[in-house]
C-alpha positions in Angstrom: 4.6 -20.1 -11.6 2.2 -18.8 -9.1 -0.1 -21.7 -9.7 2.5 -24.2 -8.8 3.9 -22.0 -5.8 0.3 -21.8 -4.5 -0.4 -25.4 -4.7 2.8 -26.2 -2.9 2.3 -23.6 -0.1 -1.3 -24.5 0.3 -0.4 -28.1 1.0 2.2 -27.1 3.4 0.5 -24.5 5.6 -1.6 -21.5 5.6 1.6 -19.6 7.0 3.5 -20.2 3.8 0.3 -19.1 1.8 0.4 -15.8 3.6 4.1 -15.3 2.9 3.5 -16.1 -0.8 0.6 -13.5 -0.5 2.8 -10.8 0.5 5.1 -11.5 -2.4 2.3 -11.8 -4.9 1.0 -8.3 -4.0 3.8 -6.8 -6.1 2.6 -8.3 -9.3 -0.3 -5.7 -9.8 0.3 -5.9 -13.6 0.6 -9.7 -13.8 -2.0 -12.3 -14.6 -2.2 -16.0 -13.5 -4.9 -16.5 -16.3 -6.3 -14.4 -19.0 -9.9 -14.6 -20.1 -10.3 -12.5 -23.2 -9.6 -9.0 -22.2 -9.8 -10.0 -18.5 -7.0 -11.1 -16.4 -6.9 -12.5 -12.9 -4.0 -11.1 -10.8 -1.8 -13.7 -8.9 -2.6 -11.9 -5.7 -6.4 -12.6 -5.7 -5.9 -16.2 -6.7 -3.4 -16.8 -3.7 -5.7 -14.7 -1.5 -8.7 -17.0 -2.3 -6.7 -20.1 -1.5 -5.2 -18.6 1.6 -8.7 -17.7 2.9 -10.0 -21.3 1.9 -7.1 -22.9 3.8 -7.4 -20.7 6.9 -11.1 -21.6 7.0 -10.2 -25.3 6.8 -7.8 -24.9 9.5 -10.2 -23.1 11.7 -12.9 -25.8 11.0 -10.9 -28.9 11.7 -8.1 -27.5 13.8 -10.1 -25.6 16.5 -8.6 -22.2 16.0 -9.5 -20.0 18.8 -11.3 -16.6 18.2 -8.7 -13.8 17.6 -8.9 -10.2 19.0 -7.1 -7.2 17.5 -7.8 -3.6 17.2 -9.8 -2.3 14.2 -11.8 -5.6 13.7 -15.1 -4.0 14.1 -14.6 -0.9 11.8 -13.0 -3.3 9.3 -16.2 -5.4 9.1 -18.4 -2.3 8.9 -16.3 -0.8 6.3 -16.6 -3.9 4.1 -20.3 -4.3 4.6 -20.9 -0.6 3.6 -18.6 -0.9 0.7 -20.2 -3.9 -0.8 -23.6 -2.7 0.0 -22.9 0.6 -1.8 -21.8 -1.1 -4.9 -25.1 -2.8 -5.4 -27.6 0.0 -4.3 -26.0 3.5 -4.8 -25.6 3.1 -8.6 -29.1 2.5 -9.0 -30.3 5.2 -6.6 -28.2 8.0 -8.2 -28.5 6.7 -11.8 -27.3 9.1 -14.3 -25.1 11.3 -12.1 -22.0 12.4 -13.9 -18.9 10.6 -12.7 -15.4 9.7 -13.8 -15.7 6.2 -15.2 -13.1 3.9 -13.9 -12.6 2.4 -17.4 -12.0 5.7 -19.0 -9.8 7.5 -16.3 -9.6 11.2 -15.2 -7.9 12.9 -18.2 -9.7 15.5 -20.4 -12.5 16.2 -18.0 -14.3 13.3 -19.5 -17.3 12.3 -17.4 -20.0 9.6 -18.0 -23.5 9.1 -16.6 -23.6 6.7 -13.6 -25.0 3.2 -14.1 -24.7 -0.1 -12.4 -22.2 -2.4 -14.1 -19.6 -5.0 -14.0 -17.1 -2.8 -12.3 -19.3 -2.3 -9.2 -19.5 -6.2 -8.9 -15.8 -6.6 -9.3 -14.9 -4.0 -6.8 -17.2 -5.3 -4.3 -15.9 -8.9 -4.7 -12.4 -7.4 -4.3 -13.2 -5.6 -1.2 -14.8 -8.8 0.3 -11.6 -10.8 -0.5 -9.3 -8.1 1.2 -11.5 -8.0 4.2 -11.3 -11.8 4.6 -7.7 -11.7 4.0 -7.1 -9.4 7.0 -9.4 -11.6 9.1 -7.6 -14.8 8.0 -4.2 -13.3 8.6 -5.1 -12.6 12.2 -6.0 -16.3 12.9 -2.5 -17.6 11.8 -0.5 -19.3 14.5 3.1 -18.5 13.2 5.2 -15.8 14.8 4.7 -12.3 13.0 8.4 -12.0 12.6 8.2 -15.0 9.9 6.0 -12.8 7.8 8.1 -9.7 8.3 10.9 -11.5 6.8 8.8 -12.1 3.7 7.8 -8.5 3.5 11.5 -7.3 3.5 12.4 -10.0 1.0 9.6 -8.6 -1.2 11.1 -5.1 -0.8 14.5 -6.2 -2.0 13.1 -8.3 -4.9 11.3 -5.0 -6.1 14.4 -2.9 -5.6 16.4 -5.3 -7.4 13.9 -5.3 -10.5 13.9 -1.6 -10.5 17.6 -1.3 -10.7 18.0 -3.9 -13.4 15.2 -2.3 -15.5 17.2 1.0 -15.3 20.4 -0.5 -16.3 18.8 -2.3 -19.1 17.3 1.1 -20.2 20.6 2.8 -20.1 22.6 0.2 -22.2 19.8 -0.3 -24.6 18.8 -3.9 -23.8 15.2 -4.6 -23.8 13.8 -5.8 -20.4 11.6 -8.5 -20.4 8.6 -6.5 -18.9 6.0 -8.8 -20.5 7.1 -11.6 -18.0 5.7 -9.5 -15.1 3.2 -7.3 -17.1 0.8 -9.8 -18.9 -2.5 -8.6 -17.7 -4.8 -7.4 -20.5 -6.9 -5.5 -18.1 -4.2 -2.9 -17.5 -2.6 -0.3 -19.7 1.2 -1.0 -19.3 3.6 1.9 -19.3 6.3 1.3 -22.0 10.1 1.9 -21.1 11.7 3.9 -23.8 15.2 2.7 -24.2 18.0 5.2 -23.9 15.7 7.9 -22.9 16.1 9.5 -19.6 12.7 10.8 -19.3 11.2 7.3 -19.6 10.6 6.1 -16.0 10.8 2.5 -14.8 8.0 0.8 -12.9 9.2 -2.6 -11.6 6.5 -5.2 -11.5 3.7 -2.6 -11.7 1.7 -1.1 -14.5 2.9 2.4 -14.0 5.7 4.2 -12.0 3.4 6.0 -9.6 2.2 2.4 -8.2 5.8 1.3 -7.9 6.6 4.5 -6.1 3.7 4.1 -3.6 5.0 0.7 -2.5 8.6 2.1 -2.5 7.5 4.9 -0.2 5.9 2.2 2.0 9.2 0.3 2.3 11.2 3.4 2.8 9.1 4.8 5.6 9.7 1.6 7.6 13.5 1.5 6.7 13.9 5.1 7.7 12.6 4.3 11.1 14.9 1.1 11.5 17.9 3.3 10.4 17.3 5.8 12.9 16.8 3.2 15.5 20.2 1.8 14.6 18.7 -1.5 13.2 19.9 -1.0 9.7 22.9 0.6 8.0 22.5 4.1 6.4 24.1 2.7 3.2 20.9 0.7 2.6 19.1 4.1 2.0 21.4 5.0 -0.9 19.9 2.3 -3.1 16.4 3.3 -2.0 16.8 6.8 -2.7 18.3 5.9 -6.1 15.3 3.6 -6.8 12.9 6.4 -6.1 14.8 8.7 -8.5 14.4 6.1 -11.2 10.7 5.7 -10.6 10.3 9.5 -10.2 7.0 9.6 -8.5 6.2 12.9 -7.1 3.8 11.6 -4.5 6.4 9.0 -3.3 9.1 11.6 -2.9 6.7 13.8 -1.0 5.6 10.9 1.3 9.2 10.0 2.0 10.2 13.6 2.9 7.1 14.0 5.1 7.8 10.7 7.1 11.4 11.6 7.4 10.7 15.0 8.8 8.1 13.4 11.3 10.7 10.7 12.3 13.2 13.4 13.2 10.5 15.4 15.2 9.8 11.9 17.0 13.4 11.2 17.6 13.4 13.4 20.9 16.6 15.1 19.7 16.1 17.6 22.5 15.9 17.1 26.3 15.1 19.7 28.9 16.7 22.1 29.3 17.5 22.2 25.5 20.2 19.4 25.7 21.1 17.9 22.4 21.4 14.1 22.4 24.6 13.2 20.8 23.6 9.8 19.6 20.3 11.1 18.0 22.0 14.0 16.6 24.5 11.8 15.0 21.9 9.7 13.5 20.0 12.7 11.9 23.1 14.2 10.7 24.1 11.0 8.9 20.6 10.7 7.4 20.7 14.4 6.2 24.2 13.6 4.6 22.9 10.6 2.8 19.9 12.4 1.5 22.0 15.4 0.3 24.5 13.1 -1.2 21.9 11.2 -3.2 20.3 14.5 -4.3 23.6 15.8 -5.4 24.4 12.5 -7.4 21.0 13.0 -9.0 21.6 16.6 -9.9 24.8 15.9 -11.6 23.4 13.0 -13.7 21.0 13.2 -16.7 18.2 12.3 -14.5 18.1 15.9 -13.0 15.9 17.4 -15.6 13.4 14.5 -15.7 13.3 14.3 -12.0 12.4 18.1 -11.9 9.6 17.7 -14.4 8.1 14.7 -12.7 8.4 16.3 -9.1 8.9 20.1 -8.7 7.4 21.2 -12.1 4.6 18.5 -11.9 2.0 21.2 -10.7 2.3 23.1 -13.9 1.4 20.1 -16.0 -1.9 19.5 -17.7 -2.1 16.1 -16.0 -2.0 17.8 -12.6 -4.8 20.0 -13.6 -6.9 17.0 -14.7 -6.2 15.1 -11.5 -6.9 17.9 -9.2 -10.1 18.7 -11.0 -11.2 15.0 -10.6 -10.5 14.8 -6.8 -12.4 18.1 -6.1 -15.3 17.1 -8.3 -15.3 13.8 -6.5 -15.7 15.6 -3.1 -18.5 17.4 -4.5 -20.1 14.2 -5.5 -20.4 13.2 -1.9 -22.2 16.5 -1.1 -24.6 16.0 -4.2 -25.4 12.4 -2.9 -26.3 13.6 0.6 -23.1 12.2 1.9 -23.8 8.6 0.7 -21.5 8.4 -2.3 -22.1 6.9 -5.7 -21.2 3.4 -4.8 -17.9 1.2 -4.7 -16.4 1.0 -8.3 -18.6 3.9 -9.7 -16.1 6.9 -9.7 -12.4 7.0 -10.2 -10.5 10.2 -9.0 -6.9 10.5 -8.4 -6.6 10.2 -4.5 -7.5 7.6 -2.1 -9.4 10.0 0.1 -11.5 11.3 -2.8 -12.2 7.7 -4.0 -13.4 6.4 -0.7 -15.4 9.6 0.0 -17.1 9.8 -3.3 -17.7 6.0 -3.6 -18.7 5.0 -0.1 -19.6 8.4 1.5 -18.8 10.2 4.7 -19.4 7.0 6.8 -17.2 5.0 4.6 -14.1 7.5 4.9 -14.6 7.9 8.6 -14.7 3.9 9.0 -11.7 3.5 7.0 -9.8 6.2 8.9 -10.7 4.5 12.1 -9.7 1.1 10.9 -6.4 2.3 9.5 -5.6 4.0 12.9 -6.7 1.0 14.9 -4.8 -1.5 12.9 -1.6 0.7 13.0 -1.9 0.7 16.8 -1.6 -2.9 16.8 2.0 -2.6 15.7 3.0 0.2 18.0 4.5 -1.8 20.9 6.5 -4.5 19.2 7.1 -3.6 15.6 7.1 0.3 15.6 8.3 0.7 12.1 5.3 -0.9 10.5 3.4 2.1 11.5 5.8 4.3 9.7 5.7 2.3 6.7 1.8 2.5 6.7 1.9 6.2 7.2 4.2 6.7 4.2 1.8 4.5 2.0 -1.2 6.2 3.1 0.3 9.8 2.5 1.3 8.7 -1.1 -2.2 7.2 -1.8 -3.9 10.2 -0.6 -1.9 12.4 -2.9 -2.2 10.1 -5.9 -3.5 6.6 -5.3 -7.3 6.0 -6.0 -7.4 2.2 -5.7 -9.3 1.3 -2.8 -8.4 -2.3 -3.0 -4.8 -1.7 -3.7 -3.1 -5.1 -2.6 0.1 -3.9 -0.9 -1.9 -1.5 1.3 -4.3 -4.5 2.3 -1.4 -6.8 2.9 0.1 -4.3 5.2 -3.1 -4.1 7.0 -3.2 -7.8 7.3 0.2 -7.8 8.8 -0.8 -5.3 11.4 -3.9 -7.5 12.3 -1.7 -10.5 12.7 0.7 -8.5 15.0 -2.2 -7.3 17.1 -3.8 -10.8 17.4 -0.3 -12.0 18.5 0.0 -9.3 21.1 -3.5 -10.0 22.4 -2.8 -13.8 23.0 0.4 -12.7 25.0 -1.5 -10.1 27.0 -4.3 -12.7 27.7 -1.4 -15.2 28.8 0.2 -12.7 31.2 -3.2 -11.8 32.6 -3.7 -15.3 33.9 -0.5 -15.2 36.0 -0.3 -13.5 39.4 0.2 -9.8 39.0 -0.3 -10.2 35.3 -2.5 -7.2 34.9 0.3 -4.9 36.4 2.8 -6.4 33.8 0.3 -5.6 31.1 0.0 -2.0 32.3 3.8 -1.7 32.4 4.0 -3.0 28.8 1.7 -0.3 27.5 
């Protein structure tokens, strides 16, 4: 299906390919082709075709250079990441690491050695960097791609709801249709068992929770700005309860709290804005209503085990230990790290720091902040979506090349490039610089 869709969109335009790329980022557990025990995700196939089509458009169409915030740190991070994958495993050979093929459970460590995983991660990071740069060169209005973004959200939400309904009525959901990649261990959905979590189109519930947190962060911002109805949050909160990811719930709560602080509820001298107070009150009622519905349902005990009581579990001990050891790896390697694809902790921060070193994590923080600034003026809610995603990944997402994260970064680069073109056009008219200053 993705092969046919990619050929069709590739013939039409690079804009359609990017819309398909946004949608394909949801199919992390899928494979467009299997070679033995290895599978190629639809995302990377579409991404390579998208990069090639954009390159051809630029070569024969005379695409002008694009400017957006975060371009330089993006290039530097990709260069350092790819370079570290081929050099640091040889320099620090034998250092105990958490092998990505084994995982973080049982405190099992393996001696560091250069392998296929380093080459694969370097290739993935190179593709992701090219995706961001290619997206910035598109000509279509960013609003077109934001429509694809929200359509992907509703698709994932629908799949999660259908999976949960099938689980409750005892009907097997055809998960193998989405999860057919032999490279991943796919979590099974136990029928008629409330403790069994659903995971949408992903290989495990925590990854689905991370993407749900990203969408929910942006939706919360739009709801408080009266661009969406509060009723839409009910289905999202229920989906979060079905996935039961503690990091996703924590990310949504943190973003909701920050949004309320940013809503300017109070004005000097301590005057309460009625409209803002009403929005926050309704949001609180929706949240409490969803929580009450979950508490009286059989989901209550499972949700408590997966969130509140998660810190008492053995898995939490394993993951926390892996994160702390990964930070120590950066110290042991003099701040250089052990190379991209060499160590797998349980946090994005620990993963970047232990694999690409102090320079790598600093560059990634700068590029994430700068790319988020691209969307600050016109599509503010994208920044809140990225904040929710990063909080979730810092808590429990070690995948440096996580496709939904890089698709969001590519979206922000496209928005920044479009804003840059508008600013340059305004600057060419009389008093244009004054207009740009007024716009921000």
